[in-house]
N, C-alpha and C positions, 0 to 999 in steps of 0.2 A: 019563592021559586026563582024569581029574577036574580036574587043574590047568589043562589046556588049556580045558576047558569054562568054568571060573571066569574065566579070562583073557578069553575071548570075551565072556562075559556082562558083564564089567567094561567092555570096550571099547564094547560096544553102549550101556551105561548112560551113559557119558560123552559119546558122540557124538550121541545122539538128544536132542531137546528134552525137558525134564522136565515136560511139561504135556500135558493133553488139551485139545482145543478148547473154548473158551467159546462155546457156541451162542447165548447171549443177546447177547454182544458181536457175534458174526457177524450176527445178525438186525438189531441196531442199525445196524451199518455198511451193511448192504444197503439201508437206506432211501435212501441217496444213489445207490447203483447203480440203484435202482428208478426214478429220474428218467428214465432212458432204456430200461431193460430190463424194466420192469414189476415189480409188487410181489412176484411169485414168480419173477423171473428168466426169464419166459417169452418175452420179446422179442416181435417182431411181424413180419409179412410185410414184405418189403422189405430193403434192404441196411443200414439204419441201426441196427437194434436186434436183434442176434443173441440167440438163446436161450443163457443161461449157466447156467440150472438144470440139474442132473444131470451137468454136465461133471466130469471127474476133478479131484479137489482139486489134485493136482500141476500139472495143465495150467492151472488157473485162477491158481494162484500164479505160475507162469512167465509167463503172459500179462500179469498185472498188473506184474510186475517189468520185463518188456520195455517197457511204456509208461513206467515210471519212469526207466529207463535209456536211453530213446531209440531202442531197436531197433524199436519201433513208435511212431507219432506221432499223438497226438490230445490236444492241450493241454486242450480243454474237459473231457474225461473225467478227466484228472489233477486239474484244478482242482476240479471239483464233487465227485469222490469222495474227494479228498485222499489218494490212494494214495501220493503222494510223502512223506507224513508217517507212514505205517503203521510200526508195529513188526513184528517177525517174528511175534509173537502175533496181531496184527491180520490179517496175510496168512493165517495158519493158520485163524483163527476164521471169517472171512467165506468163505474158500474151502471149508472143511468144511461150513458152513451151506448154501451154494449147491449143493455136490455132493450134499447129502442130499435135495434137493427133486426128487422123482421125479414128473414130470408125464406119463410115457409111458402110463399106464393110463387116463387121463381123455380121453375123446373130444373134449372141449372144446379140448384142446391139440393135436389131431391136425394134423400138417403137411400142407399141400395144395400142389400145383404147378399152375400155370395153363397151362403150355406144356410141350412136349417129348414125346418118344417113350420111354416107360419101358422098353420091350423093348430098344431100341437102347442105352439107358443101362445096362441090366443087363449087356450084353456088355462094355461098357467097364469097368464096376465089377469084374466077375469077372476081367478081364484085368490091370488095372492097380492096383486099390485094395484088393481083398479081403485080400491077404496082410497088410497093415498094419492096416486098419480093421475086420477081422473079417468073417465071412460075413454076420452080422446087421447090420453097419454101426455097431455100438456101440463100436468102437475096441478097441485093445489097449494098456493103460497101460504095459506093459513095453517097448513099441516107441515110447512117447510119441506114440501115434496117437490123437487124440480121436475121440469119436463123430461120425458124419456123419448117422446116423439121428436124427430129432428136431430137426434144425436147419433153419431157414427157407431155402427154396429160393433166393430172391433173394440172400440173404447168401452162401450157398455159391457161387452163380454169380459174384458179385463177387470173392470170395476166390480162386477158381480163375483168374479173369481176372488178378487181381493176381499170382498165381504165374507165369502165362504171360508177363506183361509185366515181371516183375522188381520189382514194387512190394512183394511179400511173398516171404518165404523159405519154401520147402516143405521139410518134414522136417529143419529146422535145418541145411540143406545149401545153401550159396551156389551150388554147382555143379549142383544137382539140375535135370534137364531133363525131368521127367515130363510137363509140360504143353506143352512146346515145339511139338509137332506137332498139338495139338488145334485143331479148328475151333470156331467159336462154337456151332454146332449140337451138337457133342459135349458142351460144357458144359451146354447146355440139356437135352439128353437125360439126361445123368448126374444132374442135379438132379431131373429128373422121376422117375427110378428111386429116388433116395435118399428122396424124399418118400413112397414107398410102404413103406419099411422099418419105420417106427414103428407101422404098422397092426397088426402081429402082437401088440403088447403091450396093445392097448386091451381093457379089461374093461367089458362092457356094464353100465351103471348105476353105475359107479364115479365118484365126484366127489372130486377132490383137495381137501384142506383143509390149509392151511399150519399147521405147528406153532407154538405160542407158547412162548417160553422166557423165563424170568424170571431176572434177575441174581442170583447167589448172594451172600448177605450174608457168607459165609465167605471169599469170594475178593476179593483186593484189586482195586480198579478198574484197568482197562486204562489205559495211557498215553493221556491225553485228546487227541483231535484238537481243533484249535482250533475255536472256536464261530463262525467267520466264515460258515459255511454251516449252515443249520438247516432241517429239514423237519418241519412239524407232523404230529402223529399222526392227525388227523381226516381219514382217507382220503388222507393225503399231499397235501392240496389246495393248500398254500401253501409256496413255497420262499423262504427269507430268506437274503440274502447281505450281510455287513457290508462297508462301505467300508474299505479298507486305511488304515493310519495315514498321515496327511498328505494324503489325497485329500479335496479340498473338494467341495461340492455342484456348483460350476461345472465342475470338472474331470470329475466323474462324468457330468454332463449332456452335456458336449461329447463324451466318449468313447462314450457310449451312442448318441448320434445318428450319430456317424461310423461306428460298427460296424454299426448298422442299415442305413445307406446302402450300406455295403460288401457286405452279404450279401443285399440286395434287399428289405429291409423299409422301408416308407414310414412316416415319423412323421406321423400324421394328426391328432394333437391333443396339447396339453400344458397342464396346469392347475397353476399355481403358487399353491396354496391358501393357504399361510401368508403369502406375500408379498401376496396380494390382501387378506387379512384385516388384515395389518399397516397397510395404507393406511387402514383404517377404525378404527385404534387397538385392534384385537383381537389379543392376543398368543397365540401357540401355538407348539409345537415345529415344526421344519421339516416340511413336507409338500408334495410335488409329484408329479404323476401324468403319466406319459408313455404314449401310445397308439400302437401300431405295427400295420401291416397289410400283407399282400400280397393285393391284390384277387382274383387268380386262386385262391389258396388259400381265401380266404373264400367265394368262389363255390362251389367244390367241396364244402366242408363244409356250407354252408347248403342246397345242393341235396340232399345226402344226408339231412339232417334239420334243419329250421328251428331246433330248439332250440339248435344250436351258435352261432346269432347272439348268444346271451347271453354267449359267451366273447369276442366281437369288438367292437371291435378289441382285440388283446392288450394288456394293461396291465402296466406296471411302476411301482410307487410308490417314492418315496424319502422315508423317514420317520425322524424322530429319536425315540428312545425316552426314557424318563424319566431315564436316566443320561447323556443327551447323545450317545449312540452313533447313528451314521447307518446305516440299513439300506436295501437294495433288496429289494422283495418282488414276487412274481408268482403268479398261479394256475398250478398244475401240470397240464398236460394228459396226464400219464402214465396217468391213469385210463382214457383211451380205448384204451390198449393192451389192456385187458381185454375190450373189447367185441367180441363175435362177431356183433353185429347190424349192423356197419358194413362196407361194402365195403373191400377191402384198401387201395385207393388213398387212402381217407379216413383210415384208421388211420395209414398211412405219412405222409400230409400232416401229421396232428396231431403225430406224433413229430418230424418235421422242424421244424415251427413251434416246438415245445417246446424243441428243441435250439438253434434260432436265438435264441429269447428268452433262454436260458441264456447264449449267447454275448454277447448285448447286456449282460446283467447282469454277466457276468465282466469285460467291458471297463469298465463303469461302476465296479465295485468297485476295479479297479486304477487307474482314472483314465487309461487309455491303451488303444488298440486293439491 
């Protein structure tokens, strides 16, 4: 018996990774995730920015790898987060960090549904969902069933529509037909009920505070992701993206303008600062500024609060640093994800504009759309 126990222990020792998660590395990597999902992984109402905080670690790792391997497709996310360059430790570290962020007790992060009949949704949930996703809606890891409670209603609606229409695979089963007979109202009612499930965990007066982890001097640095994308630490206000090798300023400019036109952004201004000064015999590193705008989005945001006019039109600068390296830079609107003072449609618009601008930058950095 003793020999068998030793053998089992040995097998476990050689089969499991020999490390614990580096939370400081996970927090560092999360800065890129925060471009769309918010500083705490809280996401926002709407379909573009799901909540990733508090999801099971294994589920987060699987999802990231699905994007890397093409089972799920969103090139912008892969490019900005650089998950295609992650080591196994990077996957482990950022997933463990995100899984540790429990927002459920803070009323500020309470999920709300705007539409639907929660009572009708409860009947559907009890019939079709509870077995895998648990009575409280917080999932069953052994069934690889993620939490539904605490997830934004519009994102859940879009996901279920994707299952019904075959764009997404439910339960890792290509033949699964759970959603085949659902009507649109069923999806709406189900999300309305799911939005009530996180209420039970709210603690009056509790305010979530993100932990701060510092890199251990004793631990060797992680495999470095390339520095082509950087986010400043001052409230994550600026995103920097390096031009790829061989991409000229003209190529980047042409690609950005083409991508903006493709996704419905208008180029409303362009300032070639360094070229203008060169005509006056004033030398400086390259600097050009591009301004883009969608008039309807601008209208919505300014009507919500005139202060947003200071962000408009959205700007991308192309600038050469002291080492001759060319960068694209923009203000990051992810800070608006945190605002509970804004209507949902304004937050959703800000996130969409942020992602569109990242799309434009990505095209410019690659020199192609």
